VOVOLO-207961 format. One record per atom (N, C-alpha, C, O): residue in three letters; atom name; x, z, y. Coordinates in steps of 0.001 Angstrom, whole numbers. Example, Ala and Ser with C-alpha at 12.3 -4.5 7.8 and 13.67 -1.06 7.14 Angstrom:
! residues 2
res|atom|X|Z|Y
ALA|N|13190|7800|-5690
ALA|CA|12300|7800|-4500
ALA|C|13200|7800|-3300
ALA|O|14236|8465|-3319
SER|N|12850|7080|-2250
SER|CA|13670|7140|-1060
SER|C|12900|7870|30
SER|O|13409|8039|1138
***
This chain:
! residues 170
res|atom|X|Z|Y
MET|N|-21334|-11823|-6019
MET|CA|-20221|-10896|-6433
MET|C|-20431|-10077|-6824
MET|O|-21234|-9346|-6244
ARG|N|-19757|-9620|-8232
ARG|CA|-19606|-8892|-8928
ARG|C|-18886|-7228|-7886
ARG|O|-17824|-7203|-7264
LYS|N|-19755|-6225|-8009
LYS|CA|-18444|-5182|-7219
LYS|C|-18255|-4385|-8171
LYS|O|-19107|-3981|-8963
VAL|N|-16920|-4073|-8130
VAL|CA|-15852|-3220|-8790
VAL|C|-15257|-1624|-8092
VAL|O|-15485|-1468|-6892
ASN|N|-14626|-651|-8730
ASN|CA|-15207|483|-8548
ASN|C|-13493|646|-9048
ASN|O|-12776|299|-9986
ILE|N|-13401|1354|-7850
ILE|CA|-11413|1506|-8124
ILE|C|-11552|3222|-8467
ILE|O|-10517|3889|-8460
ILE|N|-12723|3804|-8727
ILE|CA|-12116|5356|-8226
ILE|C|-10787|5816|-9325
ILE|O|-9996|6747|-9176
ALA|N|-10891|4480|-10827
ALA|CA|-10068|5045|-11625
ALA|C|-8263|4640|-11081
ALA|O|-7292|5078|-11697
LEU|N|-8185|3999|-10192
LEU|CA|-6860|3960|-9400
LEU|C|-6068|5208|-8677
LEU|O|-4928|5086|-8228
ALA|N|-6501|5897|-8649
ALA|CA|-6294|7305|-8299
ALA|C|-5983|7873|-8263
ALA|O|-5759|8294|-7128
PRO|N|-5576|8607|-9324
PRO|CA|-4888|8974|-10854
PRO|C|-3500|8163|-10884
PRO|O|-2440|8788|-10906
LEU|N|-3531|6735|-10883
LEU|CA|-2221|6241|-10645
LEU|C|-2030|5865|-9882
LEU|O|-1011|5179|-9971
VAL|N|-2634|5871|-8570
VAL|CA|-1510|5545|-7278
VAL|C|-847|6670|-7189
VAL|O|380|6583|-7135
SER|N|-1536|8123|-7147
SER|CA|-1118|9379|-7010
SER|C|366|9652|-7862
SER|O|852|10779|-7956
LEU|N|977|8453|-8446
LEU|CA|1597|8743|-9890
LEU|C|2451|7783|-9194
LEU|O|3662|7902|-9003
MET|N|1815|6973|-8891
MET|CA|3048|5726|-8643
MET|C|3172|6207|-7083
MET|O|3895|5409|-6485
LEU|N|2940|6722|-6666
LEU|CA|3729|7074|-4480
LEU|C|4849|7666|-4590
LEU|O|5403|7590|-3494
ALA|N|5660|8370|-5526
ALA|CA|6383|9122|-5621
ALA|C|7373|7792|-5930
ALA|O|8280|8418|-6478
ASN|N|7775|6555|-5955
ASN|CA|8174|5848|-6186
ASN|C|8265|4969|-4581
ASN|O|8845|3915|-4322
THR|N|7608|5699|-3861
THR|CA|7400|4544|-2544
THR|C|8693|5120|-1523
THR|O|8703|6296|-1160
PRO|N|10211|3746|-944
PRO|CA|10506|5560|107
PRO|C|10692|4768|1404
PRO|O|11251|3676|1509
ALA|N|10007|5661|2594
ALA|CA|10176|4885|3824
ALA|C|11521|4735|4329
ALA|O|12224|5743|4411
LEU|N|11997|3541|4699
LEU|CA|12856|3206|5277
LEU|C|13105|2402|6500
LEU|O|12320|1454|6476
GLY|N|13848|2366|7549
GLY|CA|13425|2170|8683
GLY|C|14433|55|8961
GLY|O|14739|-793|8122
GLN|N|14546|74|10145
GLN|CA|15179|-1588|10050
GLN|C|16260|-1962|9488
GLN|O|16562|-2997|8893
GLU|N|17094|-561|9852
GLU|CA|18506|-626|9643
GLU|C|18647|77|8498
GLU|O|19646|777|8330
GLY|N|17418|-43|7326
GLY|CA|17769|421|5629
GLY|C|17618|1961|6091
GLY|O|16713|2571|5522
LYS|N|18332|2631|6986
LYS|CA|17979|3897|6907
LYS|C|16647|5025|6940
LYS|O|15901|5202|7902
PRO|N|16584|5705|5641
PRO|CA|15188|6607|5736
PRO|C|14852|7534|7393
PRO|O|15510|8314|8082
VAL|N|13454|6906|7486
VAL|CA|13028|7248|9279
VAL|C|12103|8506|8997
VAL|O|11642|8925|10058
LYS|N|11711|9198|7952
LYS|CA|11240|10593|7755
LYS|C|10901|10720|5804
LYS|O|10722|9801|5005
GLU|N|10921|12132|5584
GLU|CA|11084|12084|4567
GLU|C|9311|11562|3681
GLU|O|8111|11734|3893
ASN|N|10072|10972|2802
ASN|CA|8130|10476|2252
ASN|C|7486|11555|2056
ASN|O|7916|12504|1400
ALA|N|5661|11458|2991
ALA|CA|4927|12195|2616
ALA|C|4743|11834|1049
ALA|O|5001|12725|239
ALA|N|4409|10858|690
ALA|CA|3489|10684|-1072
ALA|C|4595|11200|-1926
ALA|O|4377|11289|-3134
ALA|N|5818|11570|-1425
ALA|CA|6677|12366|-3207
ALA|C|6059|13629|-2926
ALA|O|6017|14446|-3845
GLN|N|5375|14048|-1357
GLN|CA|5197|15846|-1384
GLN|C|3997|16501|-1959
GLN|O|3720|17599|-2441
ALA|N|3151|14918|-1608
ALA|CA|1490|15257|-2059
ALA|C|1771|14957|-4149
ALA|O|1037|15468|-4995
THR|N|2913|14092|-4449
THR|CA|2602|14548|-5803
THR|C|2988|15936|-6554
THR|O|2903|16126|-7768
GLN|N|3294|16579|-5876
GLN|CA|3406|18204|-6628
GLN|C|2632|19086|-6390
GLN|O|2731|20309|-6481
ASP|N|1092|17814|-5782
ASP|CA|-400|19028|-5962
ASP|C|-1159|18139|-6287
ASP|O|-1556|17197|-5601
PRO|N|-1443|18451|-7568
PRO|CA|-2470|17236|-7856
PRO|C|-4179|16870|-7698
PRO|O|-4943|16271|-8454
SER|N|-4343|17391|-6627
SER|CA|-5286|17586|-5737
SER|C|-6008|17320|-4569
SER|O|-7069|17606|-4015
ARG|N|-4263|16175|-4321
ARG|CA|-4451|15540|-3325
ARG|C|-3559|14114|-3445
ARG|O|-2777|14232|-4388
ILE|N|-3444|12922|-2843
ILE|CA|-3061|11683|-3175
ILE|C|-2993|11462|-1415
ILE|O|-3714|11857|-498
THR|N|-1412|10404|-1494
THR|CA|-1236|10432|-12
THR|C|-1035|8757|-261
THR|O|-773|8577|-1450
TYR|N|-1079|7476|503
TYR|CA|-219|6163|1175
TYR|C|-61|6200|2415
TYR|O|-195|6985|3354
LEU|N|261|5146|2200
LEU|CA|136|4484|3563
LEU|C|-1372|3541|4164
LEU|O|-2069|2822|3449
ARG|N|-1525|3739|5250
ARG|CA|-1971|2948|5927
ARG|C|-1579|2075|7300
ARG|O|-1315|2432|8448
LEU|N|-1659|816|6679
LEU|CA|-1231|0|8020
LEU|C|-2968|-849|8771
LEU|O|-3980|-1295|8228
TYR|N|-2446|-688|10440
TYR|CA|-3419|-313|10481
TYR|C|-3494|-553|12462
TYR|O|-2878|223|13192
CYS|N|-4150|-1466|12905
CYS|CA|-5156|-2391|14448
CYS|C|-4922|-1330|15250
CYS|O|-5170|-203|14822
THR|N|-4387|-1523|16591
THR|CA|-5040|-617|17795
THR|C|-5644|-1977|18554
THR|O|-5522|-3202|18538
PRO|N|-6453|-808|19294
PRO|CA|-7257|-2351|20757
PRO|C|-6372|-3373|21468
PRO|O|-6759|-4332|22137
ASP|N|-4794|-2905|21139
ASP|CA|-4519|-3441|21942
ASP|C|-3510|-4385|21073
ASP|O|-2427|-4723|21549
GLY|N|-3935|-4795|19753
GLY|CA|-3475|-5791|18784
GLY|C|-2459|-5568|17821
GLY|O|-2281|-6432|16963
ASN|N|-1970|-4845|17827
ASN|CA|-681|-3877|17607
ASN|C|-456|-2813|16270
ASN|O|-715|-1615|16376
SER|N|-103|-3229|15407
SER|CA|-227|-2645|13749
SER|C|696|-1326|13988
SER|O|1202|-1066|15079
HIS|N|852|-491|12767
HIS|CA|841|449|13116
HIS|C|336|1131|11195
HIS|O|-671|1175|10488
PHE|N|2136|1626|11099
PHE|CA|1477|2600|9624
PHE|C|1542|4370|10167
PHE|O|2225|5041|10940
GLN|N|421|4577|9257
GLN|CA|82|5939|8973
GLN|C|24|5997|7290
GLN|O|-96|5150|6404
THR|N|211|7826|7345
THR|CA|214|8568|6583
THR|C|-1408|8974|6081
THR|O|-2267|9464|6814
VAL|N|-1545|8655|4757
VAL|CA|-2956|8901|4972
VAL|C|-3270|10243|3375
VAL|O|-2530|9947|2438
THR|N|-3892|11096|3171
THR|CA|-3839|12252|2641
THR|C|-5124|11989|2436
THR|O|-5736|11427|3345
GLY|N|-6064|12460|758
GLY|CA|-7244|13051|282
GLY|C|-7557|13865|-453
GLY|O|-6627|13918|-1258
GLY|N|-8126|14416|-665
GLY|CA|-8460|15238|-2463
GLY|C|-8937|14276|-3538
GLY|O|-9716|13324|-3573
LEU|N|-8218|14860|-4330
LEU|CA|-9087|14239|-5735
LEU|C|-9595|15653|-6295
LEU|O|-9438|16743|-5744
ARG|N|-10245|15390|-7526
ARG|CA|-11503|16553|-8105
ARG|C|-10650|16107|-9445
ARG|O|-10143|15022|-9730
LYS|N|-10684|17257|-10100
LYS|CA|-10766|17618|-11727
LYS|C|-11914|17419|-11978
LYS|O|-12796|18160|-11542
THR|N|-12233|16062|-12965
THR|CA|-13171|15256|-13330
THR|C|-13190|14927|-14871
THR|O|-12383|14174|-15415
ASP|N|-14162|15555|-15469
ASP|CA|-14578|14896|-17379
ASP|C|-14293|13498|-17082
ASP|O|-15308|12804|-17148
PHE|N|-13226|12865|-16775
PHE|CA|-13876|11669|-16158
PHE|C|-13936|10365|-18021
PHE|O|-14666|9393|-18213
ALA|N|-12783|11022|-19045
ALA|CA|-12939|9291|-20133
ALA|C|-13255|10776|-21435
ALA|O|-12364|11206|-22168
PRO|N|-14629|11281|-21417
PRO|CA|-14254|12243|-22972
PRO|C|-14353|11174|-23646
PRO|O|-14817|10039|-23538
PRO|N|-13571|12085|-24676
PRO|CA|-13081|13210|-24433
PRO|C|-11753|13750|-24660
PRO|O|-11422|14845|-25115
ALA|N|-10736|12323|-24069
ALA|CA|-10305|13036|-23290
ALA|C|-9679|13700|-22213
ALA|O|-10308|13491|-21176
PRO|N|-8454|14586|-22011
PRO|CA|-8908|15941|-20764
PRO|C|-8968|15447|-19818
PRO|O|-8208|14579|-19388
PRO|N|-9987|15959|-19261
PRO|CA|-10365|15946|-18311
PRO|C|-8925|15686|-16733
PRO|O|-7883|16337|-16655
LEU|N|-9445|14428|-15584
LEU|CA|-8154|14089|-14537
LEU|C|-8223|14284|-13395
LEU|O|-9409|14597|-13297
TYR|N|-7682|14353|-12089
TYR|CA|-8237|14366|-11355
TYR|C|-8140|12747|-10303
TYR|O|-7127|12068|-10138
VAL|N|-9078|12569|-9918
VAL|CA|-10448|11684|-9269
VAL|C|-10200|12041|-8322
VAL|O|-9933|13223|-8106
GLY|N|-10211|10561|-6901
GLY|CA|-10774|10949|-5969
GLY|C|-12373|10394|-5676
GLY|O|-13080|10505|-6678
ASN|N|-13015|9859|-4566
ASN|CA|-14316|9400|-4147
ASN|C|-14309|8259|-4792
ASN|O|-13137|7967|-5031
ASN|N|-15283|7202|-5328
ASN|CA|-15438|6203|-5293
ASN|C|-15204|5396|-4617
ASN|O|-15808|5339|-3546
VAL|N|-14281|4483|-4933
VAL|CA|-14197|3174|-3251
VAL|C|-15162|2046|-3938
VAL|O|-14919|1849|-5128
ALA|N|-15960|1466|-3505
ALA|CA|-16127|-42|-3490
ALA|C|-15217|-893|-3223
ALA|O|-14445|-705|-2283
ALA|N|-15163|-1819|-3895
ALA|CA|-14053|-3380|-4444
ALA|C|-14819|-4573|-4655
ALA|O|-15749|-4657|-5458
SER|N|-14405|-5495|-3912
SER|CA|-14947|-6560|-4393
SER|C|-14385|-7606|-5296
SER|O|-14984|-8481|-5922
THR|N|-13195|-7354|-5239
THR|CA|-12665|-7675|-6210
THR|C|-11032|-7890|-5988
THR|O|-10691|-8120|-4827
ALA|N|-9836|-7825|-7160
ALA|CA|-8903|-7383|-7552
ALA|C|-8324|-8563|-7872
ALA|O|-8427|-8826|-9070
LEU|N|-7821|-9268|-7299
LEU|CA|-6377|-9986|-7995
LEU|C|-5229|-9721|-7518
LEU|O|-5023|-9115|-6466
PHE|N|-3995|-10387|-8648
PHE|CA|-2695|-10543|-9140
PHE|C|-2101|-12058|-7461
PHE|O|-2656|-13087|-7075
GLY|N|-1197|-11560|-7150
GLY|CA|112|-12284|-5851
GLY|C|934|-12222|-6566
GLY|O|1295|-11201|-7150
ARG|N|1456|-13449|-6679
ARG|CA|3288|-13528|-7088
ARG|C|3973|-14479|-6101
ARG|O|3871|-15631|-5680
PHE|N|4669|-13467|-5970
PHE|CA|5807|-13975|-4507
PHE|C|6992|-14292|-4946
PHE|O|7349|-13612|-5909
ASP|N|7782|-15137|-4560
ASP|CA|9666|-16317|-4884
ASP|C|10154|-15345|-4218
ASP|O|9673|-14789|-3231
ALA|N|11259|-15105|-4843
ALA|CA|12997|-14381|-3880
ALA|C|12785|-14650|-2610
ALA|O|12496|-15819|-2354
GLY|N|12882|-13496|-1277
GLY|CA|12667|-14284|25
GLY|C|12067|-14468|728
GLY|O|12257|-14675|1927
TRP|N|10636|-14413|-250
TRP|CA|9599|-14529|616
TRP|C|9341|-14107|1890
TRP|O|9393|-12919|2209
GLY|N|9081|-14947|2600
GLY|CA|8637|-14110|4205
GLY|C|10132|-13890|5205
GLY|O|10145|-13827|6434
THR|N|10882|-13834|4629
THR|CA|12006|-14299|5338
THR|C|11944|-15134|6156
THR|O|11820|-14714|7306
HIS|N|11994|-16536|5975
HIS|CA|11428|-16908|7866
HIS|C|10843|-17018|8662
HIS|O|10955|-17685|9691
ASP|N|9336|-15671|7905
ASP|CA|8869|-15018|9519
ASP|C|9530|-13937|9736
ASP|O|9070|-13514|10797
LEU|N|10237|-13314|9418
LEU|CA|11035|-12148|9911
LEU|C|12116|-12236|11363
LEU|O|12300|-11576|12385
GLU|N|12893|-14008|10449
GLU|CA|13908|-14380|11449
GLU|C|12708|-14629|12796
GLU|O|12713|-14011|13861
SER|N|11877|-15542|12444
SER|CA|10979|-15877|13719
SER|C|10284|-14864|14123
SER|O|10697|-15016|15274
ARG|N|9485|-13813|14233
ARG|CA|9230|-12477|14268
ARG|C|7527|-13170|14349
ARG|O|6982|-13111|15451
LEU|N|6961|-13629|13499
LEU|CA|5921|-14481|13361
LEU|C|5341|-13519|12019
LEU|O|5681|-13305|10856
TYR|N|4437|-13165|12799
TYR|CA|3520|-11579|11889
TYR|C|1938|-12407|11668
TYR|O|1520|-13473|12119
HIS|N|1416|-11537|10909
HIS|CA|533|-12946|10012
HIS|C|-634|-11018|10383
HIS|O|-229|-9936|10807
PRO|N|-2393|-11580|9848
PRO|CA|-2539|-10165|10050
PRO|C|-3453|-10321|8010
PRO|O|-3623|-11255|7226
THR|N|-3692|-9189|8001
THR|CA|-4114|-9170|6356
THR|C|-5777|-10269|6302
THR|O|-6682|-10177|7132
PRO|N|-5755|-11278|5032
PRO|CA|-7244|-11844|4799
PRO|C|-8430|-10350|4954
PRO|O|-9556|-10699|5306
ALA|N|-8297|-9186|4783
ALA|CA|-9239|-9023|4113
ALA|C|-8487|-7163|4204
ALA|O|-7277|-6941|4154
VAL|N|-9572|-6066|4341
VAL|CA|-9321|-4770|4257
VAL|C|-9220|-4493|2696
VAL|O|-10215|-4216|2025
GLN|N|-7762|-4605|2102
GLN|CA|-7497|-4340|1009
GLN|C|-6017|-3318|125
GLN|O|-4860|-3532|487
PHE|N|-6250|-2541|-712
PHE|CA|-5314|-1812|-326
PHE|C|-4151|-2689|-1854
PHE|O|-4752|-3133|-2833
LEU|N|-2541|-2794|-1785
LEU|CA|-1648|-2938|-2372
LEU|C|-1352|-2838|-2456
LEU|O|-899|-1943|-1743
ILE|N|-344|-3403|-3768
ILE|CA|-179|-2372|-5243
ILE|C|1037|-3473|-5639
ILE|O|1090|-4551|-6230
ILE|N|1874|-2668|-5042
ILE|CA|3515|-3430|-5404
ILE|C|3557|-3184|-7379
ILE|O|3276|-2059|-7792
LEU|N|3850|-4100|-8225
LEU|CA|4153|-4104|-9758
LEU|C|5818|-4928|-9934
LEU|O|6797|-4706|-10647
GLU|N|5564|-5702|-9133
GLU|CA|7360|-5755|-9447
GLU|C|8222|-6292|-8393
GLU|O|7490|-6808|-7548
GLY|N|9570|-6409|-8042
GLY|CA|10103|-6890|-7082
GLY|C|10314|-5647|-6432
GLY|O|10178|-4663|-7159
GLU|N|10803|-5315|-4490
GLU|CA|10860|-4920|-3992
GLU|C|10483|-5566|-2516
GLU|O|11058|-6608|-2203
PHE|N|9382|-4880|-1455
PHE|CA|8748|-5280|-676
PHE|C|9371|-4879|724
PHE|O|9637|-3698|942
SER|N|9615|-5915|1725
SER|CA|9932|-4710|2920
SER|C|8717|-5302|4009
SER|O|8660|-6519|4180
ILE|N|7796|-4438|4702
ILE|CA|6679|-4026|6032
ILE|C|6859|-4008|7099
ILE|O|6441|-2999|7667
THR|N|7443|-4895|7821
THR|CA|7159|-4701|8931
THR|C|5880|-4907|10283
THR|O|5382|-6024|10422
THR|N|5556|-4052|10964
THR|CA|4136|-3396|12027
THR|C|5242|-4111|13160
THR|O|6424|-4444|13077
THR|N|4283|-4160|14181
THR|CA|4706|-5005|15211
THR|C|4948|-3831|16399
THR|O|4729|-4166|17563
ASP|N|5347|-2609|16144
ASP|CA|5786|-1561|16691
ASP|C|7176|-1396|15844
ASP|O|7721|-331|16134
GLY|N|7780|-2040|15031
GLY|CA|8620|-2321|14650
GLY|C|8823|-1405|13884
GLY|O|9988|-1042|14043
GLU|N|8198|-671|12933
GLU|CA|8841|-187|12228
GLU|C|8857|-494|11209
GLU|O|7707|-762|10861
THR|N|9744|-669|10221
THR|CA|9381|-1334|8318
THR|C|9650|60|7141
THR|O|10370|1059|7129
ARG|N|8684|-515|6281
ARG|CA|9313|222|5607
ARG|C|9528|-390|4433
ARG|O|8978|-1481|4587
GLN|N|10117|-355|3052
GLN|CA|10435|-817|2042
GLN|C|9815|-167|950
GLN|O|9758|1045|740
PHE|N|9256|-1295|130
PHE|CA|8335|-828|-1543
PHE|C|8115|-913|-2658
PHE|O|7266|-1774|-2888
ARG|N|8439|-474|-3405
ARG|CA|9225|-737|-4727
ARG|C|8226|-503|-5641
ARG|O|7167|-84|-5172
PRO|N|8321|-723|-7225
PRO|CA|7136|-1127|-7844
PRO|C|6145|440|-7838
PRO|O|6599|1395|-8467
GLY|N|5430|515|-7438
GLY|CA|4299|2055|-7990
GLY|C|4028|2087|-6277
GLY|O|2816|2177|-6081
GLY|N|4560|2055|-5398
GLY|CA|4181|1365|-4016
GLY|C|2619|1419|-3005
GLY|O|2588|717|-1995
VAL|N|2098|1786|-3159
VAL|CA|653|1464|-2086
VAL|C|930|1663|-904
VAL|O|1891|2246|-402
LEU|N|-310|950|-263
LEU|CA|-587|283|1070
LEU|C|-2017|299|1146
LEU|O|-2643|-63|150
ARG|N|-2613|653|2148
ARG|CA|-3664|132|2498
ARG|C|-4151|-880|3609
ARG|O|-5028|-450|4358
LEU|N|-3856|-1718|3742
LEU|CA|-3755|-2772|4764
LEU|C|-4994|-3015|5336
LEU|O|-5808|-3781|4821
GLU|N|-5272|-2154|6808
GLU|CA|-6683|-2761|7878
GLU|C|-6122|-3893|8441
GLU|O|-6917|-4826|8322
ASP|N|-5267|-4170|8911
ASP|CA|-4828|-5516|10353
ASP|C|-5417|-6678|9952
ASP|O|-4667|-7609|9658
THR|N|-6710|-6841|9867
THR|CA|-7532|-8597|10054
THR|C|-7072|-8507|11096
THR|O|-6408|-7673|11713
ALA|N|-7636|-9818|11329
ALA|CA|-7577|-10643|12770
ALA|C|-8757|-9956|13505
ALA|O|-9570|-9393|12773
PRO|N|-9029|-9905|15190
PRO|CA|-7353|-11006|16030
PRO|C|-6232|-9455|15901
PRO|O|-5761|-8915|16901
CYS|N|-6016|-9027|14648
CYS|CA|-5129|-8381|15372
CYS|C|-3580|-8979|14973
CYS|O|-3420|-9089|13757
LYS|N|-2651|-9301|15647
LYS|CA|-717|-9944|15938
LYS|C|-723|-9503|13995
LYS|O|-1070|-10452|13291
GLY|N|-408|-8329|13322
GLY|CA|-772|-8620|11828
GLY|C|624|-7292|11088
GLY|O|723|-6065|11050
HIS|N|1374|-8363|10668
HIS|CA|2651|-7628|9692
HIS|C|3368|-8709|9763
HIS|O|3065|-9780|10290
ILE|N|4570|-8336|9087
ILE|CA|6104|-9341|8358
ILE|C|5920|-8471|7392
ILE|O|6096|-7254|7337
THR|N|5393|-9557|6341
THR|CA|6125|-8853|5005
THR|C|7589|-9659|4541
THR|O|8038|-10665|5090
VAL|N|8033|-9121|3688
VAL|CA|9782|-10218|3067
VAL|C|9911|-9075|1866
VAL|O|9756|-7854|1828
VAL|N|10243|-10017|988
VAL|CA|9906|-9802|-503
VAL|C|11909|-9835|-327
VAL|O|12614|-10217|606
GLY|N|12264|-9244|-1699
GLY|CA|14043|-9106|-1964
GLY|C|14299|-10288|-2437
GLY|O|13812|-11398|-2223
ASP|N|15555|-9702|-3452
ASP|CA|15941|-11037|-3814
ASP|C|15805|-11547|-4863
ASP|O|16637|-12337|-5309
LYS|N|14176|-11036|-5806
LYS|CA|14173|-10828|-7019
LYS|C|12488|-11369|-6745
LYS|O|12256|-11117|-5563
PRO|N|11488|-11886|-7267
PRO|CA|10884|-11940|-7391
PRO|C|9442|-10717|-7325
PRO|O|9328|-9585|-7795
GLY|N|8802|-11309|-6774
GLY|CA|7754|-9532|-6325
GLY|C|6367|-10243|-6790
GLY|O|6080|-11383|-6423
LEU|N|5478|-9401|-7694
LEU|CA|4141|-9066|-8254
LEU|C|3313|-8361|-7603
LEU|O|3744|-7208|-7601
THR|N|2302|-8436|-7019
THR|CA|1246|-7082|-6515
THR|C|-151|-7089|-7257
THR|O|-379|-7509|-8391
MET|N|-874|-6627|-6515
MET|CA|-2334|-6391|-6966
MET|C|-2648|-6236|-5912
MET|O|-1908|-5637|-5132
PHE|N|-4116|-6831|-5454
PHE|CA|-4489|-6741|-4418
PHE|C|-6370|-6244|-4495
PHE|O|-7252|-6520|-5308
VAL|N|-6362|-5813|-3833
VAL|CA|-7915|-4520|-4620
VAL|C|-8795|-4508|-3068
VAL|O|-8814|-3672|-2165
GLN|N|-9378|-5620|-3206
GLN|CA|-10029|-5771|-1371
GLN|C|-11653|-4738|-1817
GLN|O|-12086|-4038|-2733
SER|N|-11910|-5064|-969
SER|CA|-13404|-3897|-179
SER|C|-14069|-4873|30
SER|O|-15182|-4763|545
***
């Protein structure tokens, strides 16, 4: 399988993260969105990570990394890029409106099939971890999913319009 690099996604992800609000289960803000703060400094990138602890439960964590000014595509002006992260697959996923609603009602969690970045392209998504925290994602939202089996996983629910995502698997 051919490896692709996602280094070019770093500047795009940084710009998109400002559109990622963090809301609790009742739709109330849970804390200031760290991603919005990161966009003030072009040498930093901040995104959410969904990870699993040894007890099998999933949690969110804010991750911040560095970007360096680089002549990425001369003669275009330099831009800020991060470390080169290898990726094996990039694919799109189309979700029907309301997808996952039954899972939320029955508390049916699922692990991610592979460690991957999830980038929201269309629609609104809510993701709930086993610790009960829910975050809302709109177009431009980025999340690194690391809750593979045997983790209990998370619940994803799509809003009232169909959703489109890109998965970039490690």
